C-alpha positions in Angstrom: -89.8 -79.3 -89.6 -86.7 -79.6 -87.9 -84.6 -77.4 -90.7 -88.0 -74.8 -90.7 -86.1 -71.3 -89.4 -88.9 -71.0 -86.8 -88.7 -74.0 -84.9 -87.4 -74.4 -81.9 -87.1 -77.9 -80.9 -90.1 -78.7 -79.0 -93.2 -81.0 -80.9 -96.0 -79.8 -78.4 -98.7 -82.8 -79.1 -97.9 -86.2 -80.8 -100.6 -88.7 -81.2 -104.2 -87.4 -82.4 -107.5 -87.6 -80.7 -106.7 -91.0 -79.5 -102.9 -90.7 -78.8 -102.0 -94.8 -77.9 -104.1 -96.4 -80.5 -101.2 -95.9 -83.3 -100.3 -99.0 -84.5 -103.6 -100.9 -83.4 -105.7 -103.3 -86.0 -108.1 -105.7 -86.1 -107.7 -108.7 -88.7 -111.8 -109.1 -88.8 -111.9 -105.5 -89.7 -109.4 -105.8 -92.7 -110.8 -109.3 -93.9 -114.3 -108.5 -93.7 -115.2 -105.0 -92.8 -116.0 -103.7 -89.4 -118.8 -105.3 -87.3 -122.1 -104.4 -87.6 -123.8 -103.2 -84.5 -121.0 -102.7 -82.1 -118.7 -100.5 -80.8 -115.0 -101.6 -80.9 -114.4 -100.3 -77.2 -117.6 -100.1 -75.6 -119.0 -101.1 -72.8 -115.5 -102.3 -73.2 -112.7 -103.2 -75.1 -113.2 -105.9 -78.3 -110.7 -108.7 -77.6 -110.1 -108.8 -81.4 -108.8 -105.5 -81.5 -105.2 -106.5 -80.1 -103.7 -104.1 -77.9 -100.4 -103.1 -78.2 -98.3 -100.2 -77.1 -94.9 -101.1 -78.2 -94.7 -99.9 -81.6 -95.8 -96.6 -80.0 -92.8 -97.0 -77.4 -90.5 -97.3 -80.2 -91.8 -94.5 -82.1 -91.4 -92.1 -79.5 -87.7 -93.7 -78.5 -87.1 -92.8 -82.3 -88.6 -89.4 -82.1 -86.5 -88.3 -79.3 -83.4 -89.3 -81.3 -84.2 -87.0 -84.0 -81.7 -84.5 -84.8 -82.7 -80.9 -83.6 -85.7 -82.2 -81.4 -85.1 -81.5 -77.7 -88.7 -82.6 -76.6 -91.5 -84.4 -77.7 -94.8 -83.8 -75.6 -98.3 -85.8 -75.5 -100.4 -83.5 -74.1 -103.8 -85.1 -74.8 -105.5 -88.1 -76.1 -104.6 -90.8 -74.3 -107.4 -93.4 -74.0 -106.3 -94.5 -70.4 -108.6 -98.1 -70.7 -106.7 -99.2 -73.3 -103.4 -98.4 -71.5 -104.7 -100.6 -68.3 -105.8 -103.7 -70.6 -102.7 -103.8 -72.0 -101.1 -106.5 -69.9 -97.8 -106.8 -71.5 -96.8 -103.0 -72.7 -99.3 -100.7 -71.1 -97.4 -100.3 -67.8 -94.0 -99.4 -69.5 -95.6 -97.4 -71.9 -97.3 -95.0 -69.0 -93.6 -95.0 -67.6 -92.3 -93.9 -71.1 -94.7 -90.9 -71.4 -94.4 -89.5 -67.4 -90.5 -89.7 -67.7 -90.3 -88.4 -71.4 -93.3 -86.8 -72.7 -95.8 -84.8 -70.2 -95.1 -81.1 -69.9 -96.2 -80.5 -66.3 -99.7 -81.5 -67.4 -101.5 -84.0 -69.1 -105.1 -84.1 -70.5 -107.1 -86.4 -70.2 -111.3 -87.5 -71.2 -113.3 -89.3 -68.8 -115.7 -86.8 -69.8 -118.5 -87.8 -67.0 -118.3 -90.4 -64.1 -122.1 -91.2 -63.8 -122.2 -95.1 -65.4 -125.3 -94.6 -67.5 -124.2 -91.3 -68.7 -120.9 -93.1 -69.6 -122.5 -96.0 -71.4 -124.1 -93.0 -73.8 -121.0 -91.7 -74.4 -119.4 -94.7 -75.1 -116.7 -93.9 -72.2 -115.4 -96.5 -70.0 -116.5 -96.7 -66.1 -114.8 -94.6 -63.2 -113.2 -97.2 -62.0 -110.7 -97.0 -65.2 -109.8 -93.5 -64.2 -109.4 -94.1 -61.0 -106.5 -96.8 -61.9 -104.9 -94.7 -64.4 -104.5 -91.7 -61.7 -103.0 -94.2 -59.5 -100.9 -95.1 -61.5 -99.9 -91.8 -63.3 -99.3 -90.4 -59.8 -97.0 -93.3 -58.5 -94.7 -92.8 -61.5 -94.4 -89.0 -61.3 -93.4 -89.4 -57.8 -90.6 -92.1 -58.8 -89.4 -90.1 -60.9 -89.7 -86.9 -58.7 -91.6 -84.8 -61.3 -94.7 -82.7 -60.0 -97.0 -83.7 -62.8 -100.8 -83.6 -63.0 -103.6 -84.7 -65.0 -105.9 -82.4 -65.9 -109.9 -83.6 -67.1 -111.9 -82.9 -70.0 -115.5 -83.1 -69.6 -119.2 -82.7 -70.8 -122.2 -80.9 -70.0 -125.4 -82.5 -71.0 -124.9 -84.6 -73.1 -127.6 -87.7 -73.9 -128.9 -89.2 -70.9 -126.9 -86.3 -68.6 -129.1 -84.8 -66.1 -129.1 -81.9 -63.7 -128.6 -84.4 -60.7 -125.8 -86.2 -63.4 -124.1 -83.0 -62.8 -124.4 -82.8 -59.1 -123.0 -86.1 -58.6 -119.8 -85.3 -61.6 -119.0 -82.1 -59.0 -118.9 -84.5 -56.0 -116.8 -86.9 -57.6 -114.5 -84.3 -59.1 -114.0 -82.6 -55.7 -113.8 -85.7 -53.1 -112.1 -88.0 -55.6 -109.8 -85.6 -57.7 -109.4 -83.0 -56.1 -110.0 -80.4 -58.2 -112.7 -77.8 -59.1 -113.2 -78.3 -62.9 -113.0 -75.7 -65.4 -112.5 -77.5 -69.0 -116.0 -78.2 -69.1 -117.8 -78.1 -72.9 -121.7 -78.2 -73.3 -122.8 -81.2 -75.6 -122.6 -80.5 -79.4 -124.6 -82.5 -81.7 -121.5 -84.0 -84.2 -122.6 -85.6 -87.4 -121.7 -89.3 -87.8 -122.2 -89.5 -84.1 -124.3 -92.1 -82.0 -124.3 -89.1 -79.6 -126.0 -87.1 -82.0 -128.3 -89.5 -82.9 -129.6 -89.9 -79.7 -130.0 -86.3 -79.3 -132.5 -86.0 -82.5 -134.2 -88.7 -81.8 -134.1 -88.9 -77.7 -133.9 -92.7 -77.9 -130.6 -95.0 -77.4 -130.1 -96.2 -80.7 -129.3 -99.6 -79.8 -132.2 -100.7 -77.1 -134.9 -98.0 -78.6 -135.3 -97.0 -75.1 -136.6 -92.9 -74.8 -133.5 -90.9 -73.2 -133.3 -87.9 -71.7 -132.0 -84.9 -73.6 -131.6 -81.4 -72.4 -132.2 -79.4 -75.6 -132.8 -76.0 -73.5 -129.4 -73.5 -73.6 -130.2 -72.1 -70.3 -130.4 -75.5 -68.4 -127.7 -76.3 -70.5 -125.5 -73.9 -69.4 -126.7 -74.1 -66.0 -125.7 -78.3 -66.0 -122.4 -76.7 -66.8 -122.1 -73.9 -64.1 -123.0 -77.0 -61.6 -119.5 -78.3 -62.4 -117.4 -75.2 -62.7 -118.9 -73.4 -59.8 -116.7 -72.8 -57.0 -119.2 -72.8 -54.6 -119.5 -76.0 -52.3 -122.9 -74.9 -51.8 -124.0 -76.8 -54.8 -123.0 -80.4 -53.4 -123.6 -80.5 -49.7 
């Protein structure tokens, strides 16, 4: 790639959908296949999934040494609860990213902050988001770089109501000090638990009924609750 005449020396995003899972593996899965009825990272990270960021730290350092590479960025895809769960190399990994691999801002995907919605999504609680943001801001300040997090959020996910979006709006304004712009209306995707919830209107694990917004106008309204710049909705 470095030999291509149009290559300018910059890799804009290295990693993938979950950037910091490079090198992770479960010995149980390798020997016996995936666990039935179990999600590896929800509602908490399975202890059999040994999280170690050292392989990716080594990879990032190796990439920076490649002739012709000026800068390698990680623009998105970090699963921040995994960074926090790695008590040995997690902090070192985040410092490596903050010092060398952020181009001013980095996108993370909390998707929501209300507990029951996060549970449906299989995402970590908001306390993990707050801890990660505090560490990111602290490290950025230490190296003297004005760097920021941006947040990918979802409206109208199964289990999510307008009241939940109001709570999300309050949180983003009071805790994150932002008016969100990157909000996507949930779209069912094949072979996901979320799509199963959408079509069956029940929790696939407990079989309990779950609210699913299917009216497009009300879906749009859920998004507008969060993206509007007016403070009237959250008073």
